[in-house]
Structure formats: structure tokens, C-alpha cells
C-alpha positions in Angstrom: 346.7 86.5 92.2 347.1 88.3 89.0 344.5 90.8 87.7 343.6 90.6 84.0 342.7 94.2 83.0 340.0 95.1 80.6 341.8 96.6 77.6 339.2 97.2 74.9 340.5 99.6 72.2 338.1 101.7 70.1 340.9 103.0 67.8 343.6 101.3 66.4 346.8 101.2 68.6 350.2 100.5 67.3 352.3 98.7 69.9 356.1 98.1 70.0 356.6 94.3 69.2 359.9 93.0 69.6 360.6 89.4 69.1 357.7 87.1 69.5 359.6 84.3 67.3 356.3 82.4 66.8 354.4 83.4 63.6 351.4 85.4 63.9 348.3 83.6 62.8 344.7 84.5 61.7 342.1 82.0 62.8 338.4 81.5 62.0 335.9 79.4 63.8 332.6 78.5 63.1 329.9 77.2 65.8 328.3 73.7 65.8 325.3 75.4 64.5 325.6 76.6 60.9 323.8 79.8 62.0 326.2 80.3 64.8 328.7 83.4 64.8 331.9 83.1 62.7 334.8 84.5 64.7 338.0 85.7 62.8 341.0 86.2 65.5 344.3 87.8 64.6 347.4 88.1 66.7 347.7 85.1 68.9 350.9 83.2 68.7 352.2 80.1 70.5 354.2 82.4 72.8 354.0 86.0 73.9 356.5 87.9 75.4 355.7 91.6 74.6 352.8 93.7 74.5 350.6 92.1 71.7 347.5 93.4 70.1 344.5 90.8 69.4 342.0 91.6 66.7 338.6 89.8 66.7 335.8 90.3 64.1 332.5 88.6 64.5 330.2 87.8 61.5 326.6 87.1 62.2 323.1 88.1 60.9 322.1 89.2 64.3 322.6 92.9 65.1 323.7 92.1 68.4 326.1 89.5 69.7 327.3 88.9 73.3 331.0 88.1 73.7 333.1 87.0 76.8 336.8 86.3 76.9 337.7 84.0 79.9 341.4 83.7 80.8 342.5 80.8 83.1 338.9 80.6 84.2 338.4 84.2 84.9 336.2 86.5 83.0 338.2 89.5 81.9 336.2 90.9 79.0 332.4 91.3 78.0 331.0 93.3 75.3 328.6 93.3 72.2 330.8 94.6 69.4 331.4 92.7 66.2 335.0 94.3 65.5 337.0 95.1 68.5 340.7 94.8 69.9 342.3 94.2 73.1 345.9 94.1 74.4 347.7 91.2 76.2 350.3 92.6 78.3 352.6 89.7 79.5 353.2 91.3 82.9 349.4 91.0 83.6 349.6 87.2 83.5 351.4 84.5 85.0 354.6 83.0 83.3 353.8 79.8 81.5 350.8 78.3 79.8 347.7 80.5 79.9 344.3 79.5 78.5 342.1 82.0 76.7 338.7 81.2 75.8 336.4 83.3 73.8 332.6 83.0 73.5 330.3 84.6 71.0 326.7 84.2 71.3 323.9 85.6 68.7 320.3 86.7 69.5 319.1 83.2 68.8 321.3 81.7 71.5 323.7 80.2 68.7 327.2 79.9 70.4 330.8 79.7 68.8 333.6 79.1 71.0 337.4 79.8 70.4 340.0 78.1 72.9 343.7 78.6 72.8 346.7 78.3 75.0 349.6 80.3 74.9 353.0 80.6 76.7 353.6 83.9 78.5 357.1 85.3 79.3 357.8 88.4 80.8 360.5 89.8 78.4 362.7 92.6 80.3 365.2 93.4 77.5 367.7 92.3 75.1 371.2 93.4 74.8 374.5 92.3 72.9 377.0 91.6 75.4 380.6 93.2 75.4 383.6 91.5 73.7 385.0 88.3 75.4 388.7 89.1 75.7 391.1 86.2 76.1 389.9 83.9 78.9 387.6 86.5 80.4 384.1 86.3 81.4 381.1 88.3 80.7 377.7 88.4 82.6 374.6 90.5 82.0 372.1 91.2 84.9 368.7 93.1 85.4 367.9 95.1 88.5 364.8 96.9 89.5 365.4 100.8 89.9 365.5 100.3 93.8 368.3 97.8 93.2 366.6 94.4 93.4 368.4 91.7 91.5 365.8 90.3 88.9 368.0 87.9 86.7 371.4 87.3 85.6 373.1 85.2 82.7 376.9 84.4 81.6 377.7 85.0 78.1 379.5 82.4 76.2 380.4 84.0 73.0 381.6 87.3 71.6 378.9 89.8 71.4 376.4 87.4 72.4 372.7 88.5 72.2 371.1 88.1 75.5 367.4 88.1 76.2 366.4 88.7 80.0 363.2 87.6 81.5 361.4 88.3 84.9 359.6 85.8 87.2 356.1 86.4 88.6 357.4 88.3 91.4 358.2 91.2 89.1 356.0 94.3 88.8 356.1 96.1 85.6 358.6 99.1 86.0 361.7 100.6 84.6 364.7 98.5 85.2 368.7 98.7 85.2 370.8 96.7 82.6 374.3 95.9 83.9 377.2 93.9 82.1 380.2 92.9 83.9 383.5 92.2 82.3 386.1 90.1 84.1 389.8 89.7 83.1 392.6 87.7 84.3 393.9 84.0 84.5 391.7 83.3 87.2 388.7 85.2 85.7 388.3 87.1 88.8 389.9 90.3 88.0 387.3 92.9 87.0 387.8 95.4 84.1 384.5 97.1 84.3 380.9 97.3 85.2 378.2 99.2 83.0 374.7 100.1 84.3 371.9 101.5 82.0 369.2 102.9 84.2 365.6 103.6 83.1 365.2 100.9 80.5 361.4 100.1 80.0 360.5 96.4 80.1 360.2 95.0 76.5 363.0 96.9 75.2 365.1 95.4 72.3 368.3 97.4 72.8 369.9 95.2 70.3 368.4 96.9 67.4 369.8 100.2 68.7 373.3 98.7 69.1 373.1 97.2 65.6 372.1 100.7 63.7 374.6 102.6 65.9 377.7 100.7 64.7 377.9 98.4 67.9 378.8 94.9 67.2 376.1 92.2 68.0 376.1 88.4 67.6 374.5 89.0 64.1 376.8 91.6 62.9 380.2 90.6 64.1 382.1 88.5 61.7 385.9 88.3 62.7 386.6 86.3 59.6 384.9 88.8 57.2 386.4 88.5 53.6 388.9 91.1 53.0 390.8 92.1 49.7 394.1 94.3 49.7 395.6 96.5 47.2 398.5 98.9 47.1 399.0 102.5 45.8 402.1 104.3 44.9 402.0 108.1 44.9 404.9 110.0 43.5 406.2 113.5 42.9 405.8 115.0 46.6 407.8 118.2 47.1 407.8 117.7 51.0 408.1 114.7 53.1 405.6 115.5 55.7 403.0 115.6 52.9 403.9 112.3 51.6 403.7 110.8 55.1 400.2 112.3 55.6 398.0 110.5 53.2 395.0 108.3 54.6 391.8 107.0 53.3 389.1 105.5 55.8 385.6 104.7 54.8 382.9 103.0 56.9 379.6 101.5 55.5 377.3 100.7 58.4 378.5 98.5 61.2 380.7 95.8 59.3 381.8 97.1 55.9 385.1 99.4 55.6 387.7 100.3 53.2 390.9 101.9 54.4 394.4 103.0 53.0 397.4 104.4 54.7 401.1 105.2 54.1 403.6 102.3 54.8 406.9 104.2 54.0 408.1 107.4 52.1 411.1 107.0 49.8 413.2 109.9 48.7 413.7 110.2 44.8 415.4 112.6 42.4 412.1 114.3 41.5 410.8 114.4 45.0 409.5 112.0 47.5 407.3 108.8 46.8 404.7 107.5 49.2 403.9 103.7 49.3 400.5 103.0 50.7 398.7 99.8 51.5 394.9 99.5 51.5 392.3 96.7 52.5 388.8 96.5 51.8 386.0 94.1 52.9 384.1 92.5 50.2 380.8 93.7 51.3 381.6 97.4 51.6 380.2 97.9 48.4 382.7 100.9 47.6 384.6 101.1 44.0 387.0 104.3 45.3 388.0 105.6 48.6 388.8 109.3 49.5 392.5 109.6 50.0 393.5 112.8 51.7 396.2 114.6 53.5 395.7 114.7 57.2 397.5 115.1 60.6 396.5 111.9 62.3 399.2 109.9 60.5 402.3 112.1 61.2 405.0 111.7 63.6 405.7 114.7 65.9 409.2 115.1 64.1 407.0 116.4 61.0 405.5 119.5 60.5 401.8 119.7 60.7 399.7 120.1 57.7 397.9 123.2 57.2 394.7 123.6 55.4 396.2 125.6 52.5 398.1 122.1 51.9 395.3 120.0 52.0 394.5 117.8 48.9 392.4 115.0 48.2 391.7 112.2 45.6 389.1 109.5 45.1 391.3 106.5 44.4 390.1 103.0 42.9 390.2 100.0 45.3 390.2 97.2 43.0 393.7 97.3 41.6 397.2 98.3 41.9 398.0 101.8 40.8 400.5 104.3 40.4 399.5 108.1 40.6 401.1 111.5 40.8 400.4 113.8 43.7 399.8 116.5 41.1 396.6 114.8 40.4 395.4 115.6 43.8 393.0 118.5 44.1 392.6 121.3 46.7 389.2 121.7 48.8 386.3 122.8 46.7 385.5 125.4 49.5 386.3 126.2 52.9 383.8 126.0 55.9 384.2 127.5 59.4 383.5 126.3 62.9 383.3 129.2 65.5 384.7 128.3 69.0 383.7 130.0 72.2 386.3 132.5 73.6 389.5 131.6 75.6 390.0 128.0 73.7 393.9 127.4 73.7 393.9 123.9 72.2 391.4 121.6 70.5 391.2 118.2 68.7 389.2 118.0 65.2 388.2 115.2 63.0 386.2 115.8 59.9 384.0 113.2 58.3 381.9 113.4 55.1 378.4 111.8 54.1 377.2 111.8 50.5 373.5 112.4 51.5 371.2 112.3 54.7 370.4 108.6 53.9 374.2 108.0 54.3 374.4 109.9 57.4 371.5 107.7 58.9 373.3 104.5 58.0 376.7 105.7 59.2 378.2 105.5 55.5 381.0 108.0 55.9 384.6 109.0 55.0 387.1 110.6 57.0 388.2 113.8 55.6 390.8 115.8 58.0 391.9 115.9 61.3 394.2 118.3 63.3 395.2 119.0 67.0 396.8 122.5 67.0 398.1 123.7 70.3 398.5 127.5 71.4 395.5 128.2 69.2 394.9 131.9 69.5 391.8 132.4 67.4 388.0 131.5 67.5 387.8 130.1 63.9 388.5 126.7 62.7 388.6 126.2 59.1 387.7 123.0 57.8 387.6 121.7 54.0 384.6 121.1 52.0 384.3 118.6 49.2 381.4 118.8 46.9 380.9 115.1 46.7 379.7 115.2 50.3 376.5 116.9 50.9 376.9 116.8 54.7 379.9 116.8 56.9 380.3 116.4 60.5 383.0 118.1 62.6 383.8 116.6 65.9 385.7 119.0 68.1 387.0 118.4 71.6 388.6 121.1 73.7 388.9 121.9 77.5 386.9 124.3 78.8 388.6 125.0 82.2 390.5 123.0 84.8 387.3 121.1 85.7 385.4 121.0 82.5 385.9 119.6 78.9 383.6 119.5 76.0 383.1 117.7 72.7 380.7 118.9 69.9 379.7 116.7 67.1 378.2 119.4 64.6 376.8 119.2 61.1 378.1 121.7 58.8 379.2 125.4 59.6 378.3 126.1 63.2 379.0 128.4 66.3 379.8 126.3 69.2 378.4 127.5 72.7 379.2 125.8 76.1 375.6 124.4 77.7 374.6 125.5 80.9 374.9 122.2 82.4 375.9 121.5 86.1 375.4 118.9 88.9 375.5 118.5 92.7 375.5 115.6 94.8 374.7 115.0 98.6 375.2 111.3 99.4 373.2 109.3 96.8 371.1 112.1 95.7 372.2 113.7 92.5 370.8 117.1 91.4 371.3 118.1 87.9 370.6 121.3 85.9 370.0 122.2 82.3 368.4 120.8 79.1 370.3 117.7 78.4 369.2 114.3 77.3 371.1 111.8 79.4 374.0 111.9 82.0 376.9 109.4 82.7 378.5 108.9 86.2 381.8 107.0 87.0 383.1 105.3 90.0 386.9 103.8 90.1 388.2 101.4 92.7 391.6 100.4 92.8 392.2 96.2 93.2 394.9 95.1 95.6 396.6 93.3 92.9 398.6 94.1 90.1 397.7 97.9 90.2 394.3 97.2 88.5 391.2 99.4 88.7 387.5 98.4 88.6 385.1 101.1 86.8 381.5 101.3 87.3 379.7 103.4 85.0 376.1 104.5 85.2 373.9 106.0 82.4 370.9 107.5 83.0 367.9 109.6 81.2 367.6 113.2 82.0 366.0 113.8 85.6 366.6 116.8 87.5 366.8 114.9 90.8 368.1 111.2 91.1 368.5 109.0 93.9 371.0 106.2 92.4 370.3 103.8 95.2 374.0 102.5 94.8 374.2 101.0 98.2 370.9 98.9 97.6 372.1 97.8 94.3 372.1 93.9 94.3 375.2 92.2 92.4 374.8 88.5 91.3 376.3 86.2 94.1 378.7 84.8 91.2 380.0 88.2 90.5 380.7 88.6 94.3 382.3 85.4 94.6 384.7 86.0 91.6 385.5 89.4 92.8 386.5 88.0 96.4 388.9 85.5 94.5 390.9 88.5 93.4 390.8 89.8 97.2 388.3 92.6 96.2 385.3 93.0 98.1 382.8 94.2 95.3 380.4 96.2 98.0 383.4 98.7 98.5 382.6 100.0 95.1 379.0 101.0 96.3 380.0 104.5 97.1 378.5 107.9 96.3 381.9 109.2 96.0 381.6 110.4 92.5 383.7 113.3 91.3 382.6 114.0 87.6 379.5 114.0 85.6 379.2 113.7 81.8 376.2 115.2 80.1 374.9 114.4 76.6 372.5 116.3 74.7 371.4 117.0 71.1 369.9 119.6 69.0 367.2 117.0 67.9 364.5 115.1 69.3 366.5 111.8 70.0 365.4 108.8 72.0 367.4 108.0 75.1 368.4 104.6 73.7 369.6 106.1 70.5 372.1 108.1 72.4 373.3 105.5 74.6 374.6 103.5 71.7 375.7 106.4 69.6 379.1 107.0 70.6 381.0 104.4 68.7 383.8 104.7 66.1 385.0 107.9 64.8 381.9 109.9 65.2 379.2 110.2 68.0 376.5 109.7 65.6 373.2 107.9 66.9 371.4 105.8 64.2 368.7 107.7 62.1 369.5 110.9 64.2 369.6 112.9 60.8 371.5 116.0 60.6 371.5 117.0 64.5 374.3 118.2 66.5 375.6 116.3 69.5 377.3 117.8 72.7 379.1 116.1 75.6 380.1 118.0 78.4 382.2 116.6 81.5 382.4 118.7 84.5 382.8 118.3 88.2 380.1 117.2 90.3 379.9 119.8 93.1 379.4 118.4 96.6 376.4 120.2 98.5 377.1 118.5 101.9 380.6 119.8 102.6 382.2 116.6 102.0 
């Protein structure tokens, strides 16, 4: 038995509508009598699967009209307003055809009737699936927060867009979205399981994925047209500098330009570097930042110091030969201040022309280094005037049990967040002002020395019961695991040794941070100039285990 709540809205309410594929329409209805009320209705579609606002306007000479809304034979609304709105929440109605009948009667008894049948679907979430590797298989499921399996589907193509729906047994509540990747000739060897907790029903995760740089069915194009070019740079004094040239540009999720050193030749007047480049035709970039860096160097070469840093914007449209003397030093030097006792770190610096470019993930690599036996608190970074914003990603160990990664905008002093966690069976207690946390369980398969990883992503809560033991796997997943002599139930263990916290200096959505750690920079879409911090530390047992 469904209840149809009275949802009369006095003020305009903006709802998040995700994907009602049928077009919205505006309908006008006149009664059989020319004096009957005229009804204008906006919002009804042939299918409704997300919370949808319906607007009704009554035109009649009478000061007062009497309105009634009957759904599937049950009255759910009655009023005397000439302009009003109400919401259709799919989770309040049965799946399938639902008949809506609206009556408006004026003071003289003249009546107009509006009748429409719409198909209700209980949309849970949409998500782009992981990459289908070789002859592997990918599945997506939805579970309640208590672990009950709601639905599952198998994905048939790379990064396929999946929409999950519930049946009438589902009560509106947050859910868990899980992906399963299976590898191997028999498709029964697991690679990883990823569960995202606390997803509100009706959430379109694909939009967050697309804008964060994650491939989806609509953005993945393995055959994207690519053009190639070559560059010859002459007159290097030192071989390690000649080996260090790199250019890497990204324009959103599917466009790129890159150039790198292929070989170095010694000549009478110094060393010459031959570089190869490629650029996607839709990258919309005419030149690329070519710069010295440490990421391309073999360990046999001396590392590039900041005083040796040089850069040049080069054309990507034709072959060219240039002299290293044309390269420029940084326009300025910036500083990142580390906590005490940091002995080593890894650094990558990326540049954005402006905040719009940052939000759209249009960036160029600028510099990288990973020094050891670091004995000072200050990192120097190159600054280039063409870039209005730079992001430095620094990762370093804090102690034997804790490591940190900071993605900071501009010059910053980095402090270690006061985040910590304890476990007592399936109960996880967390401390600190973070945005989300990540847990990981690893089990070893009895064949080929392979492992199964089960990752959990969860929004900020101080106390969480994971309900791992009650989590219901799809039968097909359990069968495929058994085929590889692995009992999937064995991974349902609270034996988790570490927790990863993610937080930001801005007010970001949970879903933004979920899909923000892709590519060279952990940058959620539309995040703006905010700093992102990740801390991985031991999960202390509070029950003596």
C-alpha cells in the first residue's frame, strides 16, 4: 500500500532533476462548458524517475475554485489555489503506470478535468563502469546501507554508463554503489571491488565522473584522432639537461598534447635532444610548455636543480629545430613550507592560466622532483607568468605508520591534519574535520598469488558501523569467485589496518571528492582554488585485537 503525500509548495522550490529522458511539456485543458476553468499544467512527462515539480495554473473568472488531484483512485491533494506547485517523488508511487487525474471546479459548478498516465521508475543512481580489461567482466550493484542487495547489472562495454533502479520493496534511503572487476581466462579471478557508501537515491554520479576527468561511455574515445610532430633542441652543455625535457598538456577529460625526449646525441657544440610529440585534434592547443624536469631522467643522471630550470612554449603544428639558448628561466620562485622532520618528498607542479581553466582541468605540467635526505623545511617551485594559478602536489611520509599528500594552490605552509581512527569490530570511530574516508581490505587468492581488494569510500561521520558481514553480494559474483576456489564471504572481515582521510580547504560535495583523484592532480571538478589533503594512517584497534 503506497501513501501519496500532500506536497503543496507555496514558494518555488528547485529540485535536482537528473535524467528524465522524455521531454517536459506544457498542456492546456478546457472544460466542456466554455465558462469552465482553463488549466495550464507544466512538468508531466511520459516517464518520471526523479523528484519532479509540477506547476498548475487555473484561469477562471471565479474568485475561488476547488481543485482535487486523484492518483490511482486515491485523493492526495485538495485546495482552492489558482497557482500552485507540487512534487512527484517516484519513491512515493508504485513502479509502472500511474494515473493522475486533476479536477478544477469554479463557483458555478463548471468543471475541467485533466488526466494523464505516466510511468514511474525508482532511479537509484547512475555511474560509469570501470575499464573492461581483456576478457574480464565488470558488474555494478546497489545495496542498502544495511547491506541488502537491491539490484545488479553486468556491463558489456568499456566505461559503460549504468543506471540502477529499485523495485517497490525499496524505501527511500541512502545506498551503496559497488563495482566488481573480474580478470582471468575463466573470468573468475577478481581484481578489485569498490563500494561507495552514502549515495542519495537519484544521484547522477556520471556527471561528477565526466567533469573530474574519469572516462565515461560518452567521453571515452580510444580512436580519437591524433597528430604527431617532432622537435630538435640543440646546444645543450650538459647531457642530463638534454635528457630532461618534457611537455604535457591536458584539456579536460579527452584532449591532450605531450612531447618527450626520445634520444640525446653528442655533437661538437654540445648535446642535441630529439623529441617526439602528439596532440589530439580536439585539444585546441597551438603551443605546449616544454620544460626541464626530473621525471624523465634515469637514475644514472644527476637530478635537475631549480637553478637549472628552463622552459619554452613551442608550436605543436609543425617540425622545428631550436636552440636551448631560447629557453627561459622561471619568472619568479615560489615557496612551499613543510612540517618539521620531513626527510624526503615527491613533488609535481602544474600550471593553469586562470580559475576557469582550473575548474575545467586545463593544465600543463611544470616541474617535478623527488629528493632524498632532504634537510630543510622549504621547497622552491618555479613560477611562470603565463599561469595565473599553480598547484603543487607534495607527498611525504610523516612517520612509520602515516603518510600525507597535499595538493595546494600557490605558496603554502603545510600542516599535518589532526585526523585519526579506531576500530572495534565493524564499528569505526573517526576523529577530525575531514570530508570523506577510505578503507581497504585485501585477501590473497589461492591461485597465481593474486589478491582481491575491497575498497570502501564513506562520507564524514564520527562513528560508522560498516555492516560488512551483512553485505549481500550478487549470486553471480559469488559463483564466479567460487570457480576460482575463492569464497567471497571470507573478505567480509573487519580486519582493516589503515584508514585514508581526504579533506579540503573549501566547501566541496562528497561526490566531487570521490572522483577528484584522477590524472596528475587530485583536483575535483569546479573546486576552484582550494587545497586538498590526503592522510593515510594506522587504524588503531580499541578492543585489543
